[in-house]
mmCIF file as Biopython writes it, N, C-alpha, C and O atoms, coordinates in Angstrom:
data_model
#
loop_
_atom_site.group_PDB
_atom_site.id
_atom_site.type_symbol
_atom_site.label_atom_id
_atom_site.label_alt_id
_atom_site.label_comp_id
_atom_site.label_asym_id
_atom_site.label_entity_id
_atom_site.label_seq_id
_atom_site.pdbx_PDB_ins_code
_atom_site.Cartn_x
_atom_site.Cartn_y
_atom_site.Cartn_z
_atom_site.occupancy
_atom_site.B_iso_or_equiv
_atom_site.auth_seq_id
_atom_site.auth_asym_id
_atom_site.pdbx_PDB_model_num
ATOM 1   N N  . UNK A ? 1  ? 12.745  -30.297 -14.702 1.0 0.0 1  A 1 
ATOM 2   C CA . UNK A ? 1  ? 11.919  -29.629 -15.712 1.0 0.0 1  A 1 
ATOM 3   C C  . UNK A ? 1  ? 11.242  -28.368 -15.146 1.0 0.0 1  A 1 
ATOM 4   O O  . UNK A ? 1  ? 10.803  -28.445 -13.998 1.0 0.0 1  A 1 
ATOM 5   N N  . UNK A ? 2  ? 11.120  -27.296 -15.778 1.0 0.0 2  A 1 
ATOM 6   C CA . UNK A ? 2  ? 10.591  -26.075 -15.409 1.0 0.0 2  A 1 
ATOM 7   C C  . UNK A ? 2  ? 9.064   -26.234 -15.279 1.0 0.0 2  A 1 
ATOM 8   O O  . UNK A ? 2  ? 8.420   -26.983 -16.013 1.0 0.0 2  A 1 
ATOM 9   N N  . UNK A ? 3  ? 8.516   -25.474 -14.285 1.0 0.0 3  A 1 
ATOM 10  C CA . UNK A ? 3  ? 7.127   -25.497 -14.157 1.0 0.0 3  A 1 
ATOM 11  C C  . UNK A ? 3  ? 6.475   -24.588 -15.280 1.0 0.0 3  A 1 
ATOM 12  O O  . UNK A ? 3  ? 7.043   -23.559 -15.646 1.0 0.0 3  A 1 
ATOM 13  N N  . UNK A ? 4  ? 5.321   -24.980 -15.792 1.0 0.0 4  A 1 
ATOM 14  C CA . UNK A ? 4  ? 4.686   -24.153 -16.769 1.0 0.0 4  A 1 
ATOM 15  C C  . UNK A ? 4  ? 4.241   -22.773 -16.190 1.0 0.0 4  A 1 
ATOM 16  O O  . UNK A ? 4  ? 3.801   -22.706 -15.042 1.0 0.0 4  A 1 
ATOM 17  N N  . UNK A ? 5  ? 4.353   -21.709 -16.964 1.0 0.0 5  A 1 
ATOM 18  C CA . UNK A ? 5  ? 4.001   -20.379 -16.526 1.0 0.0 5  A 1 
ATOM 19  C C  . UNK A ? 5  ? 2.727   -20.026 -17.470 1.0 0.0 5  A 1 
ATOM 20  O O  . UNK A ? 5  ? 2.622   -20.401 -18.638 1.0 0.0 5  A 1 
ATOM 21  N N  . UNK A ? 6  ? 1.801   -19.263 -16.785 1.0 0.0 6  A 1 
ATOM 22  C CA . UNK A ? 6  ? 0.682   -18.800 -17.468 1.0 0.0 6  A 1 
ATOM 23  C C  . UNK A ? 6  ? 0.681   -17.311 -17.518 1.0 0.0 6  A 1 
ATOM 24  O O  . UNK A ? 6  ? 0.943   -16.688 -16.489 1.0 0.0 6  A 1 
ATOM 25  N N  . UNK A ? 7  ? 0.401   -16.677 -18.651 1.0 0.0 7  A 1 
ATOM 26  C CA . UNK A ? 7  ? 0.396   -15.261 -18.865 1.0 0.0 7  A 1 
ATOM 27  C C  . UNK A ? 7  ? -0.948  -14.692 -18.726 1.0 0.0 7  A 1 
ATOM 28  O O  . UNK A ? 7  ? -1.873  -15.026 -19.466 1.0 0.0 7  A 1 
ATOM 29  N N  . UNK A ? 8  ? -1.064  -13.800 -17.743 1.0 0.0 8  A 1 
ATOM 30  C CA . UNK A ? 8  ? -2.343  -13.099 -17.551 1.0 0.0 8  A 1 
ATOM 31  C C  . UNK A ? 8  ? -2.288  -11.646 -17.970 1.0 0.0 8  A 1 
ATOM 32  O O  . UNK A ? 8  ? -1.465  -10.878 -17.472 1.0 0.0 8  A 1 
ATOM 33  N N  . UNK A ? 9  ? -3.134  -11.283 -18.854 1.0 0.0 9  A 1 
ATOM 34  C CA . UNK A ? 9  ? -3.275  -9.877  -19.256 1.0 0.0 9  A 1 
ATOM 35  C C  . UNK A ? 9  ? -4.352  -9.312  -18.351 1.0 0.0 9  A 1 
ATOM 36  O O  . UNK A ? 9  ? -5.517  -9.689  -18.481 1.0 0.0 9  A 1 
ATOM 37  N N  . UNK A ? 10 ? -4.020  -8.476  -17.496 1.0 0.0 10 A 1 
ATOM 38  C CA . UNK A ? 10 ? -4.974  -7.882  -16.504 1.0 0.0 10 A 1 
ATOM 39  C C  . UNK A ? 10 ? -5.647  -6.681  -17.077 1.0 0.0 10 A 1 
ATOM 40  O O  . UNK A ? 10 ? -4.973  -5.779  -17.575 1.0 0.0 10 A 1 
ATOM 41  N N  . UNK A ? 11 ? -7.018  -6.630  -17.024 1.0 0.0 11 A 1 
ATOM 42  C CA . UNK A ? 11 ? -7.773  -5.530  -17.571 1.0 0.0 11 A 1 
ATOM 43  C C  . UNK A ? 11 ? -8.948  -5.095  -16.561 1.0 0.0 11 A 1 
ATOM 44  O O  . UNK A ? 11 ? -9.593  -5.934  -15.933 1.0 0.0 11 A 1 
ATOM 45  N N  . UNK A ? 12 ? -9.149  -3.837  -16.469 1.0 0.0 12 A 1 
ATOM 46  C CA . UNK A ? 12 ? -10.353 -3.446  -15.737 1.0 0.0 12 A 1 
ATOM 47  C C  . UNK A ? 12 ? -11.674 -3.817  -16.503 1.0 0.0 12 A 1 
ATOM 48  O O  . UNK A ? 12 ? -11.831 -3.551  -17.695 1.0 0.0 12 A 1 
ATOM 49  N N  . UNK A ? 13 ? -12.566 -4.423  -15.762 1.0 0.0 13 A 1 
ATOM 50  C CA . UNK A ? 13 ? -13.820 -4.874  -16.354 1.0 0.0 13 A 1 
ATOM 51  C C  . UNK A ? 13 ? -14.661 -3.667  -16.839 1.0 0.0 13 A 1 
ATOM 52  O O  . UNK A ? 13 ? -15.258 -3.673  -17.915 1.0 0.0 13 A 1 
ATOM 53  N N  . UNK A ? 14 ? -14.665 -2.708  -16.032 1.0 0.0 14 A 1 
ATOM 54  C CA . UNK A ? 14 ? -15.562 -1.522  -16.296 1.0 0.0 14 A 1 
ATOM 55  C C  . UNK A ? 14 ? -15.155 -0.742  -17.531 1.0 0.0 14 A 1 
ATOM 56  O O  . UNK A ? 14 ? -16.071 -0.300  -18.225 1.0 0.0 14 A 1 
ATOM 57  N N  . UNK A ? 15 ? -13.881 -0.510  -17.904 1.0 0.0 15 A 1 
ATOM 58  C CA . UNK A ? 15 ? -13.451 0.277   -18.919 1.0 0.0 15 A 1 
ATOM 59  C C  . UNK A ? 15 ? -12.593 -0.445  -19.934 1.0 0.0 15 A 1 
ATOM 60  O O  . UNK A ? 15 ? -12.158 0.130   -20.932 1.0 0.0 15 A 1 
ATOM 61  N N  . UNK A ? 16 ? -12.346 -1.783  -19.644 1.0 0.0 16 A 1 
ATOM 62  C CA . UNK A ? 16 ? -11.471 -2.579  -20.521 1.0 0.0 16 A 1 
ATOM 63  C C  . UNK A ? 16 ? -10.012 -2.027  -20.626 1.0 0.0 16 A 1 
ATOM 64  O O  . UNK A ? 16 ? -9.261  -2.325  -21.554 1.0 0.0 16 A 1 
ATOM 65  N N  . UNK A ? 17 ? -9.674  -1.194  -19.593 1.0 0.0 17 A 1 
ATOM 66  C CA . UNK A ? 17 ? -8.304  -0.609  -19.592 1.0 0.0 17 A 1 
ATOM 67  C C  . UNK A ? 17 ? -7.304  -1.658  -19.168 1.0 0.0 17 A 1 
ATOM 68  O O  . UNK A ? 17 ? -7.539  -2.421  -18.232 1.0 0.0 17 A 1 
ATOM 69  N N  . UNK A ? 18 ? -6.158  -1.688  -19.884 1.0 0.0 18 A 1 
ATOM 70  C CA . UNK A ? 18 ? -5.106  -2.622  -19.703 1.0 0.0 18 A 1 
ATOM 71  C C  . UNK A ? 18 ? -4.308  -2.112  -18.511 1.0 0.0 18 A 1 
ATOM 72  O O  . UNK A ? 18 ? -3.905  -0.950  -18.466 1.0 0.0 18 A 1 
ATOM 73  N N  . UNK A ? 19 ? -4.073  -3.065  -17.480 1.0 0.0 19 A 1 
ATOM 74  C CA . UNK A ? 19 ? -3.308  -2.789  -16.271 1.0 0.0 19 A 1 
ATOM 75  C C  . UNK A ? 19 ? -1.893  -3.330  -16.304 1.0 0.0 19 A 1 
ATOM 76  O O  . UNK A ? 19 ? -0.989  -2.765  -15.688 1.0 0.0 19 A 1 
ATOM 77  N N  . UNK A ? 20 ? -1.700  -4.426  -17.025 1.0 0.0 20 A 1 
ATOM 78  C CA . UNK A ? 20 ? -0.401  -5.010  -17.078 1.0 0.0 20 A 1 
ATOM 79  C C  . UNK A ? 20 ? -0.435  -6.519  -17.325 1.0 0.0 20 A 1 
ATOM 80  O O  . UNK A ? 20 ? -1.515  -7.102  -17.422 1.0 0.0 20 A 1 
ATOM 81  N N  . UNK A ? 21 ? 0.626   -7.096  -17.420 1.0 0.0 21 A 1 
ATOM 82  C CA . UNK A ? 21 ? 0.774   -8.571  -17.670 1.0 0.0 21 A 1 
ATOM 83  C C  . UNK A ? 21 ? 1.467   -9.166  -16.518 1.0 0.0 21 A 1 
ATOM 84  O O  . UNK A ? 21 ? 2.409   -8.551  -16.019 1.0 0.0 21 A 1 
ATOM 85  N N  . UNK A ? 22 ? 1.076   -10.350 -16.025 1.0 0.0 22 A 1 
ATOM 86  C CA . UNK A ? 22 ? 1.857   -11.025 -14.976 1.0 0.0 22 A 1 
ATOM 87  C C  . UNK A ? 22 ? 1.943   -12.481 -15.440 1.0 0.0 22 A 1 
ATOM 88  O O  . UNK A ? 22 ? 1.089   -12.999 -16.159 1.0 0.0 22 A 1 
ATOM 89  N N  . UNK A ? 23 ? 3.031   -13.105 -14.980 1.0 0.0 23 A 1 
ATOM 90  C CA . UNK A ? 23 ? 3.319   -14.444 -15.243 1.0 0.0 23 A 1 
ATOM 91  C C  . UNK A ? 23 ? 3.190   -15.302 -13.965 1.0 0.0 23 A 1 
ATOM 92  O O  . UNK A ? 23 ? 3.858   -15.034 -12.967 1.0 0.0 23 A 1 
ATOM 93  N N  . UNK A ? 24 ? 2.379   -16.271 -14.005 1.0 0.0 24 A 1 
ATOM 94  C CA . UNK A ? 24 ? 2.057   -17.128 -12.837 1.0 0.0 24 A 1 
ATOM 95  C C  . UNK A ? 24 ? 2.331   -18.541 -13.009 1.0 0.0 24 A 1 
ATOM 96  O O  . UNK A ? 24 ? 2.297   -19.066 -14.122 1.0 0.0 24 A 1 
ATOM 97  N N  . UNK A ? 25 ? 2.638   -19.262 -11.803 1.0 0.0 25 A 1 
ATOM 98  C CA . UNK A ? 25 ? 2.666   -20.692 -11.874 1.0 0.0 25 A 1 
ATOM 99  C C  . UNK A ? 25 ? 1.406   -21.164 -11.071 1.0 0.0 25 A 1 
ATOM 100 O O  . UNK A ? 25 ? 0.712   -20.376 -10.430 1.0 0.0 25 A 1 
ATOM 101 N N  . UNK A ? 26 ? 1.170   -22.461 -11.151 1.0 0.0 26 A 1 
ATOM 102 C CA . UNK A ? 26 ? 0.119   -23.042 -10.452 1.0 0.0 26 A 1 
ATOM 103 C C  . UNK A ? 26 ? 0.437   -23.018 -8.998  1.0 0.0 26 A 1 
ATOM 104 O O  . UNK A ? 26 ? 1.629   -23.021 -8.691  1.0 0.0 26 A 1 
ATOM 105 N N  . UNK A ? 27 ? -0.462  -22.996 -8.066  1.0 0.0 27 A 1 
ATOM 106 C CA . UNK A ? 27 ? -1.833  -22.844 -8.234  1.0 0.0 27 A 1 
ATOM 107 C C  . UNK A ? 27 ? -2.270  -21.430 -8.633  1.0 0.0 27 A 1 
ATOM 108 O O  . UNK A ? 27 ? -1.741  -20.456 -8.098  1.0 0.0 27 A 1 
ATOM 109 N N  . UNK A ? 28 ? -3.229  -21.300 -9.565  1.0 0.0 28 A 1 
ATOM 110 C CA . UNK A ? 28 ? -3.625  -20.036 -10.088 1.0 0.0 28 A 1 
ATOM 111 C C  . UNK A ? 28 ? -4.763  -19.474 -9.336  1.0 0.0 28 A 1 
ATOM 112 O O  . UNK A ? 28 ? -5.630  -20.255 -8.943  1.0 0.0 28 A 1 
ATOM 113 N N  . UNK A ? 29 ? -4.872  -18.137 -9.075  1.0 0.0 29 A 1 
ATOM 114 C CA . UNK A ? 29 ? -5.956  -17.524 -8.412  1.0 0.0 29 A 1 
ATOM 115 C C  . UNK A ? 29 ? -7.288  -17.873 -9.166  1.0 0.0 29 A 1 
ATOM 116 O O  . UNK A ? 29 ? -7.268  -18.248 -10.338 1.0 0.0 29 A 1 
ATOM 117 N N  . UNK A ? 30 ? -8.431  -17.737 -8.453  1.0 0.0 30 A 1 
ATOM 118 C CA . UNK A ? 30 ? -9.602  -18.040 -9.030  1.0 0.0 30 A 1 
ATOM 119 C C  . UNK A ? 30 ? -10.526 -16.816 -9.005  1.0 0.0 30 A 1 
ATOM 120 O O  . UNK A ? 30 ? -10.198 -15.816 -8.366  1.0 0.0 30 A 1 
ATOM 121 N N  . UNK A ? 31 ? -11.646 -16.879 -9.675  1.0 0.0 31 A 1 
ATOM 122 C CA . UNK A ? 31 ? -12.644 -15.749 -9.667  1.0 0.0 31 A 1 
ATOM 123 C C  . UNK A ? 31 ? -13.059 -15.485 -8.209  1.0 0.0 31 A 1 
ATOM 124 O O  . UNK A ? 31 ? -13.234 -16.408 -7.413  1.0 0.0 31 A 1 
ATOM 125 N N  . UNK A ? 32 ? -13.203 -14.253 -7.907  1.0 0.0 32 A 1 
ATOM 126 C CA . UNK A ? 32 ? -13.513 -13.690 -6.556  1.0 0.0 32 A 1 
ATOM 127 C C  . UNK A ? 32 ? -12.310 -13.590 -5.659  1.0 0.0 32 A 1 
ATOM 128 O O  . UNK A ? 32 ? -12.398 -12.951 -4.610  1.0 0.0 32 A 1 
ATOM 129 N N  . UNK A ? 33 ? -11.150 -14.207 -6.021  1.0 0.0 33 A 1 
ATOM 130 C CA . UNK A ? 33 ? -9.922  -13.859 -5.282  1.0 0.0 33 A 1 
ATOM 131 C C  . UNK A ? 33 ? -9.528  -12.460 -5.448  1.0 0.0 33 A 1 
ATOM 132 O O  . UNK A ? 33 ? -9.889  -11.805 -6.425  1.0 0.0 33 A 1 
ATOM 133 N N  . UNK A ? 34 ? -8.729  -11.948 -4.429  1.0 0.0 34 A 1 
ATOM 134 C CA . UNK A ? 34 ? -8.313  -10.603 -4.423  1.0 0.0 34 A 1 
ATOM 135 C C  . UNK A ? 34 ? -6.789  -10.648 -4.627  1.0 0.0 34 A 1 
ATOM 136 O O  . UNK A ? 34 ? -6.061  -11.403 -3.983  1.0 0.0 34 A 1 
ATOM 137 N N  . UNK A ? 35 ? -6.340  -9.760  -5.597  1.0 0.0 35 A 1 
ATOM 138 C CA . UNK A ? 35 ? -4.907  -9.610  -5.847  1.0 0.0 35 A 1 
ATOM 139 C C  . UNK A ? 35 ? -4.440  -8.195  -5.685  1.0 0.0 35 A 1 
ATOM 140 O O  . UNK A ? 35 ? -5.251  -7.274  -5.780  1.0 0.0 35 A 1 
ATOM 141 N N  . UNK A ? 36 ? -3.145  -7.975  -5.438  1.0 0.0 36 A 1 
ATOM 142 C CA . UNK A ? 36 ? -2.599  -6.614  -5.283  1.0 0.0 36 A 1 
ATOM 143 C C  . UNK A ? 36 ? -1.910  -6.256  -6.548  1.0 0.0 36 A 1 
ATOM 144 O O  . UNK A ? 36 ? -1.124  -7.041  -7.078  1.0 0.0 36 A 1 
ATOM 145 N N  . UNK A ? 37 ? -2.188  -5.076  -7.049  1.0 0.0 37 A 1 
ATOM 146 C CA . UNK A ? 37 ? -1.404  -4.557  -8.160  1.0 0.0 37 A 1 
ATOM 147 C C  . UNK A ? 37 ? -0.932  -3.121  -7.660  1.0 0.0 37 A 1 
ATOM 148 O O  . UNK A ? 37 ? -1.767  -2.236  -7.475  1.0 0.0 37 A 1 
ATOM 149 N N  . UNK A ? 38 ? 0.292   -2.933  -7.467  1.0 0.0 38 A 1 
ATOM 150 C CA . UNK A ? 38 ? 0.785   -1.760  -6.826  1.0 0.0 38 A 1 
ATOM 151 C C  . UNK A ? 38 ? 0.316   -1.676  -5.409  1.0 0.0 38 A 1 
ATOM 152 O O  . UNK A ? 38 ? 0.621   -2.565  -4.614  1.0 0.0 38 A 1 
ATOM 153 N N  . UNK A ? 39 ? -0.456  -0.587  -5.035  1.0 0.0 39 A 1 
ATOM 154 C CA . UNK A ? 39 ? -0.981  -0.298  -3.759  1.0 0.0 39 A 1 
ATOM 155 C C  . UNK A ? 39 ? -2.487  -0.529  -3.739  1.0 0.0 39 A 1 
ATOM 156 O O  . UNK A ? 39 ? -3.127  -0.215  -2.735  1.0 0.0 39 A 1 
ATOM 157 N N  . UNK A ? 40 ? -3.072  -1.056  -4.788  1.0 0.0 40 A 1 
ATOM 158 C CA . UNK A ? 40 ? -4.553  -1.310  -4.930  1.0 0.0 40 A 1 
ATOM 159 C C  . UNK A ? 40 ? -4.864  -2.700  -4.878  1.0 0.0 40 A 1 
ATOM 160 O O  . UNK A ? 40 ? -4.041  -3.556  -5.203  1.0 0.0 40 A 1 
ATOM 161 N N  . UNK A ? 41 ? -6.075  -2.974  -4.464  1.0 0.0 41 A 1 
ATOM 162 C CA . UNK A ? 41 ? -6.607  -4.347  -4.406  1.0 0.0 41 A 1 
ATOM 163 C C  . UNK A ? 41 ? -7.623  -4.538  -5.473  1.0 0.0 41 A 1 
ATOM 164 O O  . UNK A ? 41 ? -8.463  -3.671  -5.715  1.0 0.0 41 A 1 
ATOM 165 N N  . UNK A ? 42 ? -7.552  -5.688  -6.126  1.0 0.0 42 A 1 
ATOM 166 C CA . UNK A ? 42 ? -8.571  -5.938  -7.231  1.0 0.0 42 A 1 
ATOM 167 C C  . UNK A ? 42 ? -9.124  -7.317  -7.082  1.0 0.0 42 A 1 
ATOM 168 O O  . UNK A ? 42 ? -8.385  -8.242  -6.744  1.0 0.0 42 A 1 
ATOM 169 N N  . UNK A ? 43 ? -10.339 -7.485  -7.309  1.0 0.0 43 A 1 
ATOM 170 C CA . UNK A ? 43 ? -11.080 -8.739  -7.279  1.0 0.0 43 A 1 
ATOM 171 C C  . UNK A ? 43 ? -11.153 -9.313  -8.677  1.0 0.0 43 A 1 
ATOM 172 O O  . UNK A ? 43 ? -11.501 -8.607  -9.623  1.0 0.0 43 A 1 
ATOM 173 N N  . UNK A ? 44 ? -10.831 -10.572 -8.815  1.0 0.0 44 A 1 
ATOM 174 C CA . UNK A ? 44 ? -10.957 -11.201 -10.145 1.0 0.0 44 A 1 
ATOM 175 C C  . UNK A ? 44 ? -12.483 -11.477 -10.413 1.0 0.0 44 A 1 
ATOM 176 O O  . UNK A ? 44 ? -13.175 -12.093 -9.601  1.0 0.0 44 A 1 
ATOM 177 N N  . UNK A ? 45 ? -12.951 -10.998 -11.567 1.0 0.0 45 A 1 
ATOM 178 C CA . UNK A ? 45 ? -14.373 -11.113 -11.939 1.0 0.0 45 A 1 
ATOM 179 C C  . UNK A ? 45 ? -14.607 -12.060 -13.129 1.0 0.0 45 A 1 
ATOM 180 O O  . UNK A ? 45 ? -15.684 -12.637 -13.281 1.0 0.0 45 A 1 
ATOM 181 N N  . UNK A ? 46 ? -13.548 -12.206 -13.983 1.0 0.0 46 A 1 
ATOM 182 C CA . UNK A ? 46 ? -13.773 -12.996 -15.165 1.0 0.0 46 A 1 
ATOM 183 C C  . UNK A ? 46 ? -12.334 -13.479 -15.649 1.0 0.0 46 A 1 
ATOM 184 O O  . UNK A ? 46 ? -11.400 -12.678 -15.628 1.0 0.0 46 A 1 
ATOM 185 N N  . UNK A ? 47 ? -12.169 -14.690 -16.052 1.0 0.0 47 A 1 
ATOM 186 C CA . UNK A ? 47 ? -11.015 -15.173 -16.675 1.0 0.0 47 A 1 
ATOM 187 C C  . UNK A ? 47 ? -11.388 -15.871 -17.956 1.0 0.0 47 A 1 
ATOM 188 O O  . UNK A ? 47 ? -12.120 -16.861 -17.978 1.0 0.0 47 A 1 
ATOM 189 N N  . UNK A ? 48 ? -10.829 -15.287 -19.077 1.0 0.0 48 A 1 
ATOM 190 C CA . UNK A ? 48 ? -11.141 -15.810 -20.445 1.0 0.0 48 A 1 
ATOM 191 C C  . UNK A ? 48 ? -9.816  -16.358 -21.041 1.0 0.0 48 A 1 
ATOM 192 O O  . UNK A ? 48 ? -8.734  -15.793 -20.882 1.0 0.0 48 A 1 
ATOM 193 N N  . UNK A ? 49 ? -10.003 -17.566 -21.777 1.0 0.0 49 A 1 
ATOM 194 C CA . UNK A ? 49 ? -8.791  -17.991 -22.461 1.0 0.0 49 A 1 
ATOM 195 C C  . UNK A ? 49 ? -8.240  -16.968 -23.438 1.0 0.0 49 A 1 
ATOM 196 O O  . UNK A ? 49 ? -8.992  -16.234 -24.079 1.0 0.0 49 A 1 
ATOM 197 N N  . UNK A ? 50 ? -6.955  -16.930 -23.542 1.0 0.0 50 A 1 
ATOM 198 C CA . UNK A ? 50 ? -6.369  -15.858 -24.532 1.0 0.0 50 A 1 
ATOM 199 C C  . UNK A ? 50 ? -6.065  -16.579 -25.865 1.0 0.0 50 A 1 
ATOM 200 O O  . UNK A ? 50 ? -6.528  -17.688 -26.132 1.0 0.0 50 A 1 
ATOM 201 N N  . UNK A ? 51 ? -5.273  -15.889 -26.665 1.0 0.0 51 A 1 
ATOM 202 C CA . UNK A ? 51 ? -4.978  -16.364 -27.992 1.0 0.0 51 A 1 
ATOM 203 C C  . UNK A ? 51 ? -4.016  -17.567 -28.116 1.0 0.0 51 A 1 
ATOM 204 O O  . UNK A ? 51 ? -3.962  -18.282 -29.117 1.0 0.0 51 A 1 
ATOM 205 N N  . UNK A ? 52 ? -3.242  -17.729 -26.976 1.0 0.0 52 A 1 
ATOM 206 C CA . UNK A ? 52 ? -2.442  -18.972 -26.909 1.0 0.0 52 A 1 
ATOM 207 C C  . UNK A ? 52 ? -2.811  -19.846 -25.745 1.0 0.0 52 A 1 
ATOM 208 O O  . UNK A ? 52 ? -3.619  -19.422 -24.919 1.0 0.0 52 A 1 
ATOM 209 N N  . UNK A ? 53 ? -2.275  -21.030 -25.623 1.0 0.0 53 A 1 
ATOM 210 C CA . UNK A ? 53 ? -2.651  -21.971 -24.642 1.0 0.0 53 A 1 
ATOM 211 C C  . UNK A ? 53 ? -2.388  -21.532 -23.241 1.0 0.0 53 A 1 
ATOM 212 O O  . UNK A ? 53 ? -3.155  -21.801 -22.317 1.0 0.0 53 A 1 
ATOM 213 N N  . UNK A ? 54 ? -1.213  -20.806 -23.096 1.0 0.0 54 A 1 
ATOM 214 C CA . UNK A ? 54 ? -0.825  -20.332 -21.772 1.0 0.0 54 A 1 
ATOM 215 C C  . UNK A ? 54 ? -1.172  -18.846 -21.456 1.0 0.0 54 A 1 
ATOM 216 O O  . UNK A ? 54 ? -0.655  -18.291 -20.486 1.0 0.0 54 A 1 
ATOM 217 N N  . UNK A ? 55 ? -2.019  -18.224 -22.251 1.0 0.0 55 A 1 
ATOM 218 C CA . UNK A ? 55 ? -2.325  -16.879 -21.897 1.0 0.0 55 A 1 
ATOM 219 C C  . UNK A ? 55 ? -3.841  -16.749 -21.656 1.0 0.0 55 A 1 
ATOM 220 O O  . UNK A ? 55 ? -4.652  -17.468 -22.240 1.0 0.0 55 A 1 
ATOM 221 N N  . UNK A ? 56 ? -4.169  -15.840 -20.807 1.0 0.0 56 A 1 
ATOM 222 C CA . UNK A ? 56 ? -5.599  -15.605 -20.385 1.0 0.0 56 A 1 
ATOM 223 C C  . UNK A ? 56 ? -5.787  -14.002 -20.316 1.0 0.0 56 A 1 
ATOM 224 O O  . UNK A ? 56 ? -4.856  -13.255 -20.011 1.0 0.0 56 A 1 
ATOM 225 N N  . UNK A ? 57 ? -7.029  -13.570 -20.618 1.0 0.0 57 A 1 
ATOM 226 C CA . UNK A ? 57 ? -7.433  -12.292 -20.361 1.0 0.0 57 A 1 
ATOM 227 C C  . UNK A ? 57 ? -8.186  -12.249 -19.064 1.0 0.0 57 A 1 
ATOM 228 O O  . UNK A ? 57 ? -9.175  -12.968 -18.919 1.0 0.0 57 A 1 
ATOM 229 N N  . UNK A ? 58 ? -7.777  -11.452 -18.122 1.0 0.0 58 A 1 
ATOM 230 C CA . UNK A ? 58 ? -8.296  -11.490 -16.758 1.0 0.0 58 A 1 
ATOM 231 C C  . UNK A ? 58 ? -8.951  -10.137 -16.450 1.0 0.0 58 A 1 
ATOM 232 O O  . UNK A ? 58 ? -8.254  -9.125  -16.521 1.0 0.0 58 A 1 
ATOM 233 N N  . UNK A ? 59 ? -10.206 -10.055 -16.122 1.0 0.0 59 A 1 
ATOM 234 C CA . UNK A ? 59 ? -10.865 -8.806  -15.773 1.0 0.0 59 A 1 
ATOM 235 C C  . UNK A ? 59 ? -11.072 -8.749  -14.377 1.0 0.0 59 A 1 
ATOM 236 O O  . UNK A ? 59 ? -11.445 -9.702  -13.693 1.0 0.0 59 A 1 
ATOM 237 N N  . UNK A ? 60 ? -10.793 -7.476  -13.921 1.0 0.0 60 A 1 
ATOM 238 C CA . UNK A ? 60 ? -10.798 -7.221  -12.427 1.0 0.0 60 A 1 
ATOM 239 C C  . UNK A ? 60 ? -11.605 -5.986  -12.161 1.0 0.0 60 A 1 
ATOM 240 O O  . UNK A ? 60 ? -11.901 -5.218  -13.077 1.0 0.0 60 A 1 
ATOM 241 N N  . UNK A ? 61 ? -11.969 -5.784  -10.898 1.0 0.0 61 A 1 
ATOM 242 C CA . UNK A ? 61 ? -12.629 -4.651  -10.372 1.0 0.0 61 A 1 
ATOM 243 C C  . UNK A ? 61 ? -11.907 -4.177  -9.175  1.0 0.0 61 A 1 
ATOM 244 O O  . UNK A ? 61 ? -11.505 -5.017  -8.370  1.0 0.0 61 A 1 
ATOM 245 N N  . UNK A ? 62 ? -11.693 -2.885  -8.967  1.0 0.0 62 A 1 
ATOM 246 C CA . UNK A ? 62 ? -11.021 -2.454  -7.827  1.0 0.0 62 A 1 
ATOM 247 C C  . UNK A ? 62 ? -11.859 -2.674  -6.596  1.0 0.0 62 A 1 
ATOM 248 O O  . UNK A ? 62 ? -13.062 -2.411  -6.593  1.0 0.0 62 A 1 
ATOM 249 N N  . UNK A ? 63 ? -11.205 -3.170  -5.521  1.0 0.0 63 A 1 
ATOM 250 C CA . UNK A ? 63 ? -11.961 -3.357  -4.249  1.0 0.0 63 A 1 
ATOM 251 C C  . UNK A ? 63 ? -11.844 -2.149  -3.390  1.0 0.0 63 A 1 
ATOM 252 O O  . UNK A ? 63 ? -10.743 -1.706  -3.064  1.0 0.0 63 A 1 
ATOM 253 N N  . UNK A ? 64 ? -13.001 -1.597  -3.011  1.0 0.0 64 A 1 
ATOM 254 C CA . UNK A ? 64 ? -13.068 -0.459  -2.175  1.0 0.0 64 A 1 
ATOM 255 C C  . UNK A ? 64 ? -12.744 -0.920  -0.715  1.0 0.0 64 A 1 
ATOM 256 O O  . UNK A ? 64 ? -13.056 -2.031  -0.287  1.0 0.0 64 A 1 
ATOM 257 N N  . UNK A ? 65 ? -12.100 0.018   -0.005  1.0 0.0 65 A 1 
ATOM 258 C CA . UNK A ? 65 ? -11.573 -0.349  1.301   1.0 0.0 65 A 1 
ATOM 259 C C  . UNK A ? 65 ? -12.838 -0.643  2.231   1.0 0.0 65 A 1 
ATOM 260 O O  . UNK A ? 65 ? -12.699 -1.526  3.078   1.0 0.0 65 A 1 
ATOM 261 N N  . UNK A ? 66 ? -13.910 -0.058  2.153   1.0 0.0 66 A 1 
ATOM 262 C CA . UNK A ? 66 ? -15.103 -0.281  2.936   1.0 0.0 66 A 1 
ATOM 263 C C  . UNK A ? 66 ? -15.863 -1.571  2.701   1.0 0.0 66 A 1 
ATOM 264 O O  . UNK A ? 66 ? -16.755 -1.952  3.459   1.0 0.0 66 A 1 
ATOM 265 N N  . UNK A ? 67 ? -15.449 -2.266  1.555   1.0 0.0 67 A 1 
ATOM 266 C CA . UNK A ? 67 ? -16.087 -3.521  1.189   1.0 0.0 67 A 1 
ATOM 267 C C  . UNK A ? 67 ? -15.263 -4.694  1.650   1.0 0.0 67 A 1 
ATOM 268 O O  . UNK A ? 67 ? -15.743 -5.827  1.607   1.0 0.0 67 A 1 
ATOM 269 N N  . UNK A ? 68 ? -14.092 -4.480  2.071   1.0 0.0 68 A 1 
ATOM 270 C CA . UNK A ? 68 ? -13.174 -5.650  2.489   1.0 0.0 68 A 1 
ATOM 271 C C  . UNK A ? 68 ? -13.749 -6.215  3.819   1.0 0.0 68 A 1 
ATOM 272 O O  . UNK A ? 68 ? -14.288 -5.488  4.653   1.0 0.0 68 A 1 
ATOM 273 N N  . UNK A ? 69 ? -13.601 -7.569  3.966   1.0 0.0 69 A 1 
ATOM 274 C CA . UNK A ? 69 ? -14.066 -8.245  5.135   1.0 0.0 69 A 1 
ATOM 275 C C  . UNK A ? 69 ? -13.036 -7.927  6.182   1.0 0.0 69 A 1 
ATOM 276 O O  . UNK A ? 69 ? -11.843 -7.888  5.879   1.0 0.0 69 A 1 
ATOM 277 N N  . UNK A ? 70 ? -13.471 -7.693  7.440   1.0 0.0 70 A 1 
ATOM 278 C CA . UNK A ? 70 ? -12.638 -7.449  8.554   1.0 0.0 70 A 1 
ATOM 279 C C  . UNK A ? 70 ? -12.446 -8.658  9.458   1.0 0.0 70 A 1 
ATOM 280 O O  . UNK A ? 70 ? -11.741 -8.572  10.463  1.0 0.0 70 A 1 
#
């Protein structure tokens, strides 16, 4: 049996700009985790249930290079 997939609609928190959609399997990232989109890093700041059971609206903020832990 296939694993369930979750659709995440990625948006910038500051401007509500749509960045794209990704399909993920468990384990799912959590708030404060950092993800890569292209060559930029984004921190997850909010995850909201979407219009269907398997979709979520995920708001991110770009991580500046000087704020990353070394």
